N, C-alpha and C positions, 0 to 999 in steps of 0.2 A: 967637744961634743959634735961639732960640725964635721970634722974628718971621719968620725965614726959613722955618721949618717951616710956620708958619701960612699964609704966602703960597704956598708950594708946595702945600699941601693945598687951598687955595682955588682955585688954578690947575687942579689935577687935577679937582676937582669941576666946574668950569666947562667944561673940555674934555669930560668925560663927559656932561654934560647936553646939550651941543651935538651930540655924536656920536650920542646916542640920542634925538634930538628926534622927537616923534610926527609921523607922516605924516597919519593920519586923526584928526580932532578929535572927541573924545567917541565916542558910539556911533551908528552909522548908524540910520536909521529906515526902517520898511517899512509900506506902507499897502495894504490889500486894496481894489482899485478895481473889482471885478467881472470885468473881462476879464483881470486878472492882478494882479501885486503890484508896486507902485512902490517902488523902493529909492532912498533919498537919503542922501548923505553929504557932509561938508565936510572939506576938508584944511587942514593947517597948513603944514608944510614939505615941499615936493615935490622938493627937491634930489636929483637923480640918479634919480628915479623914471621908469621907461620906460612903465609901463602899470598899469592897475587891472583886476582880474578879479573877477566876482561868481560865487560858488559857492552851491549849494543842496542840501539834503537834507530828506527827510521826517523828522519828529521821531523816528520809529521806525527809520530806516535808519542803517547804520553809516558809509557812504561819502558824501562830498560829490561832486557833479557840477558841472562848469563850465557856467554858463548864459549867459554873456556872451562876446562877442568881446573881445579886449583893448581897453580904453578909454584913449585917449591923455590924458596929463596936460595941464591947462590953465594951471598955475601955482599958486603958493602962495595959500592962502585962497580956494579955488574950491569951488563947489557942483556936485555931480554927481547925475544921475538916471539910473536904468536901469529899464525896464519889463520885468519877467519875464512874458512871455506864454506860456511853455512849461509853466506849471502846467496840468495836465489840467483840462478843463472840468468834469468830474464830481467832481474831487477837491477836498477842502477840508481843514481841520484846521490843525495847527501846522507851519510850515516853519522850518528853521534855515538862516540865510544867513551867509556870510562875504564880506567885502570884503577883497580881497588887493591890497596894493601890491607891485609887482614891479620889481626892479632887475636888468636882464639877464635871466637865467633863474631868478633867486633871489627867492623871496618875502622881503620885508624886514619886513612887518607884515601881520597878519590881525586883523580885528575881527569877532567873531561876535555874532549877535543873532537873535531869534525873531520870527515874524510869524504871526498867526492869520488864516486866509483862509477866506472863504465864497465858493464859486463862484457865478457869476451864474445857473447852472442851478438850484442849490439855492434861491436867492432867488426865482426865478420860480415854482418848485414851491410854496414856502411861500406866496407871494402868491396862487396859484391856490387853495390849500386855504383860506386866510382868506376869499377871495371867495365860496366856496361857502356860508359861514355868515353872510353879510350879508343 
């Protein structure tokens, strides 16, 4: 009876680990590139995923807003990039992003991360100030 219970427990753990396999591998990355913020993520198991969506909020805001159209899946172990150009030119600071994997109309996984952004306008202004003292 004991070996049978061990086999059953091991089978249940295997089924659970397959059922809850991660879609998004690790934590996505974000890079401030002046004209916007480049978001990059890698997937593991995309089985059944119909789309990915990127959401953003200012670090001080309560609500996230959708900043991307639905992004079609490419298959397991794929790399995705999305350029968020909707960040206001004058705004900088810390933004919180979520990459959401969607199956049907249901989010099945969300991964949240932060990106520090300096707008290109702020960089140009700082460059002008430094140039005055040369």
